[in-house]
C-alpha positions in Angstrom: 18.8 -10.0 -1.4 18.8 -6.4 -0.1 17.1 -5.3 -3.3 14.5 -8.0 -3.0 13.8 -7.0 0.7 13.4 -3.4 -0.3 10.8 -4.2 -2.9 9.0 -6.5 -0.5 8.7 -3.7 2.0 7.5 -1.3 -0.7 4.9 -3.7 -2.1 3.5 -4.3 1.4 3.3 -0.6 2.1 1.5 0.1 -1.2 -0.8 -2.9 -0.7 -1.8 -1.9 2.9 -2.6 1.6 1.7 -4.3 0.3 -1.4 -6.7 -1.9 0.5 -7.7 0.9 2.8 -8.0 3.3 -0.1 -10.0 0.9 -2.3 -7.2 0.7 -4.9 -4.6 -2.0 -5.4 -1.2 -1.6 -7.0 0.8 1.5 -7.9 3.0 2.9 -10.8 4.9 6.0 -12.4 6.4 7.3 -15.7 6.6 6.7 -19.4 2.9 6.5 -19.8 0.4 7.3 -22.6 -2.6 9.3 -21.6 -6.2 8.6 -22.2 -9.3 10.7 -21.8 -10.2 11.7 -18.3 -12.9 9.8 -16.4 -16.5 10.7 -17.0 -18.0 13.6 -15.0 -19.3 11.3 -12.3 -20.7 12.9 -9.2 -21.9 11.6 -5.8 -25.6 11.3 -6.0 -27.6 13.6 -3.9 -29.2 11.9 -0.9 -31.6 13.1 1.7 -28.9 12.7 4.4 -25.2 12.4 3.6 -23.6 10.0 6.1 -20.4 8.0 6.4 -22.4 5.0 5.4 -23.9 6.6 2.3 -20.5 7.9 1.1 -18.8 4.6 1.7 -21.6 2.9 -0.3 -21.0 5.3 -3.2 -17.3 4.6 -3.2 -17.8 0.8 -3.1 -20.2 1.0 -6.1 -18.1 3.4 -8.2 -14.7 1.8 -7.9 -15.5 -0.6 -10.7 -15.1 2.5 -12.9 -11.5 2.9 -12.0 -9.2 1.9 -14.8 -6.0 3.7 -13.6 -4.8 6.3 -11.1 -1.7 7.9 -9.7 -0.6 8.0 -6.1 1.9 9.8 -3.8 2.5 8.4 -0.4 4.7 7.9 2.6 5.2 5.1 5.2 7.1 5.7 8.4 8.1 3.3 11.1 10.0 3.8 14.4 10.3 0.9 16.7 12.7 -0.7 19.2 13.5 -4.3 20.2 15.2 -5.4 23.4 16.5 -9.0 23.8 18.9 -10.5 26.3 20.3 -7.1 27.3 20.7 -5.9 23.7 18.7 -3.0 22.4 18.1 -2.3 18.7 16.1 0.6 17.3 14.8 0.8 13.7 13.6 3.9 11.9 12.3 3.8 8.4 10.8 6.5 6.2 9.7 5.4 2.7 8.3 7.9 0.1 6.5 6.4 -2.9 4.9 7.8 -6.0 3.7 6.4 -9.2 0.8 5.3 -11.4 -1.0 2.0 -12.1 -3.4 0.5 -14.7 -5.7 -1.8 -12.9 -7.1 -4.2 -15.5 -3.8 -4.9 -17.2 -2.0 -5.0 -13.8 0.8 -2.6 -15.0 2.7 -0.8 -12.4 5.5 1.7 -12.3 6.8 3.3 -9.1 9.6 5.4 -7.7 10.6 5.0 -4.0 13.0 6.7 -1.7 13.9 4.8 1.5 15.8 6.1 4.5 16.5 3.6 7.3 18.5 3.7 10.5 19.4 0.4 12.1 22.2 -0.8 14.3 23.9 2.6 14.2 23.9 2.6 10.4 22.0 4.8 8.0 20.8 3.2 4.8 19.5 5.3 1.9 18.2 3.7 -1.2 16.4 5.1 -4.3 14.5 2.6 -6.4 12.5 2.5 -9.6 10.3 -0.5 -10.5 8.1 -1.7 -13.3 5.8 -4.7 -12.8 3.7 -6.4 -15.5 1.8 -9.7 -15.9 3.0 -11.8 -18.7 1.7 -15.3 -19.5 0.2 -15.8 -16.1 3.3 -14.8 -14.2 4.4 -11.5 -12.7 7.5 -9.9 -14.1 9.3 -7.1 -12.0 12.0 -4.9 -13.4 13.9 -3.1 -10.6 16.8 -0.5 -10.4 18.2 0.6 -7.1 21.0 2.9 -6.1 22.4 3.6 -2.7 23.7 1.8 0.4 24.7 -1.8 -0.2 22.7 -2.5 -3.4 23.8 -3.6 -6.8 23.2 -0.9 -9.4 21.6 -1.5 -12.8 18.3 -3.0 -13.8 17.3 -6.6 -12.8 14.4 -8.7 -14.0 12.6 -11.2 -11.8 9.9 -13.6 -12.8 7.7 -15.1 -10.1 4.7 -17.5 -10.1 3.3 -15.7 -7.0 -0.1 -14.5 -8.0 -0.9 -11.0 -6.9 -4.7 -10.9 -6.7 -5.6 -7.4 -7.7 -9.3 -8.2 -7.6 -9.0 -8.9 -3.9 -6.9 -5.7 -3.4 -9.8 -3.9 -5.0 -12.6 -5.6 -3.0 -13.2 -2.5 -0.9 -13.8 -4.4 2.3 -13.3 -1.2 4.4 -15.9 0.8 2.5 -18.3 -2.1 2.2 -18.1 -2.8 5.9 -18.6 0.9 6.8 -21.6 1.0 4.3 -23.1 -2.1 6.0 -22.7 -0.6 9.4 -20.1 -3.2 10.5 -17.5 -0.6 11.2 -18.4 2.6 13.1 -17.5 5.7 11.2 -17.9 9.5 11.5 -18.3 11.8 8.5 -17.0 15.4 8.4 -16.6 18.0 5.6 -14.7 21.2 4.9 -11.2 19.9 3.7 -9.6 19.8 0.3 -7.2 17.3 -1.3 -5.4 18.3 -4.5 -7.5 21.5 -4.5 -10.8 19.5 -4.6 -13.5 19.3 -1.9 -13.6 16.0 -0.1 -15.6 14.1 2.5 -13.6 12.7 5.5 -14.5 9.4 7.0 -12.9 8.6 10.4 -12.9 4.9 11.6 -11.0 2.2 13.4 -10.1 -0.5 11.0 -10.1 -4.1 12.3 -7.0 -6.3 11.8 -8.8 -8.9 9.6 -8.7 -6.3 6.8 -4.9 -6.4 6.8 -4.8 -10.2 6.5 -6.6 -9.9 3.2 -3.7 -7.8 2.0 -1.1 -10.5 2.6 -3.4 -13.1 1.1 -3.8 -11.0 -2.0 -0.1 -10.7 -2.3 0.3 -14.4 -2.6 0.8 -15.4 1.1 -0.1 -19.0 2.0 0.2 -21.4 4.9 4.0 -21.3 4.7 4.1 -17.5 4.9 5.7 -15.8 7.9 2.3 -14.1 8.3 0.3 -17.3 8.5 0.5 -17.6 12.3 -0.2 -14.0 13.0 -3.5 -13.2 14.7 -4.5 -10.1 12.7 -7.8 -9.9 14.7 -5.8 -8.8 17.7 -4.7 -5.6 15.9 -6.5 -2.5 14.7 -5.6 0.9 13.2 -7.2 4.4 13.3 -7.9 5.5 9.8 -8.9 8.7 7.9 -10.5 8.1 4.5 -11.0 11.1 2.2 -13.3 10.9 -0.8 -13.6 13.4 -3.7 -17.0 15.0 -3.7 -17.1 15.4 -7.4 -16.4 11.7 -8.4 -16.9 9.6 -5.3 -13.4 8.1 -5.7 -10.9 7.8 -2.8 -8.7 10.9 -2.4 -6.4 10.1 0.5 -5.9 7.4 3.1 -4.1 8.2 6.4 -3.6 5.2 8.7 -2.2 5.5 12.2 -0.8 2.0 12.5 1.0 2.3 15.8 -1.3 0.0 17.7 -1.4 -2.4 14.7 2.4 -2.5 14.5 2.8 -2.9 18.2 0.5 -6.0 18.2 2.0 -7.6 15.0 5.7 -7.0 16.0 5.1 -8.5 19.5 3.4 -11.6 18.1 6.3 -12.0 15.7 8.8 -11.7 18.5 6.9 -14.3 20.6 7.3 -16.9 17.9 11.1 -16.9 18.2 10.8 -19.2 21.2 12.3 -16.7 23.7 9.5 -14.3 24.2 10.2 -13.8 27.9 13.5 -12.1 26.9 12.1 -10.0 24.1 10.4 -6.6 24.4 9.1 -4.6 21.5 7.9 -1.0 21.5 6.5 1.0 18.6 6.9 4.8 18.8 5.5 5.6 15.4 4.0 3.8 12.4 1.8 5.4 9.8 0.8 5.1 6.1 -0.3 8.2 4.2 -1.3 7.9 0.5 -3.0 10.4 -1.8 -4.7 9.3 -5.0 -5.5 11.4 -8.1 -5.7 11.4 -12.0 -8.2 8.6 -12.2 -8.6 7.0 -15.6 -6.1 9.4 -17.1 -3.6 6.7 -18.0 -4.1 4.3 -20.9 -1.0 2.0 -20.4 2.4 1.9 -18.9 5.3 1.1 -21.2 8.5 -0.5 -20.1 11.4 1.3 -22.0 13.3 -0.9 -24.5 16.6 -0.1 -22.8 15.3 -1.4 -19.5 14.3 -4.7 -21.0 17.5 -5.0 -22.9 19.9 -4.2 -20.0 18.0 -6.0 -17.2 19.9 -8.9 -15.6 17.6 -11.8 -14.8 17.7 -13.0 -11.2 16.0 -15.9 -9.4 14.3 -15.8 -6.0 
């Protein structure tokens, strides 16, 4: 159960970052390489604006077949109920690679959490592939309170990568529905980038949970995402028009969502929630440099099958 909870948190973190970055999924090692992406460039326009760059990104993302990522999600919040206080701190670092069309993912994650006076440290590795219309996840974790060794879990939950790749943020900026400011002069991975600064409406996040297979029975189904928003910085490589980095200050977003969740317990008058820090920071690179991700034979052979 702890292992499953960890992967759920990790998947949500990646998905949120992925929607904002224009990429869905993630991944990691044991890959075979392919030729680099074509020498695509952002077309010259009379006036470069946040809207014109966002339009370029939304148009070019169909060219993305694979990519690598390196990110971090950090949360620090406190809950007070009936005279009892509880603080939670979580820092999760993720890195990996993913192949979009075949929905192959491999990632590594380090999680450090403090809760109820205890510190929990977990290192995990996961492969995820689609087989016969189902999603198969191989996971290995080591650390506080988890069973070691590989496990295999098959789920009917459909992760809709096409929705994760729908680029709602960039499209809405391009259409003028989200106000954004463009600046230049920074570099990501040694490459020149454009920086788009905007406040992202909460409805965008709801698409994330829908794409991850949430339905009317989900714990998120009664949350009003429109009541939340997040300040976001979107960086775009100048030479390719692909997303380079997403930084999301989600403190306001987390504060709204956590308070709504607390109010649904039936004792909202006795519950107080405060969020001191919450951010997602993901850098993307190596576009179209990965042909496929292979699950090692020893992982498949040693994995213990588990049910939900």
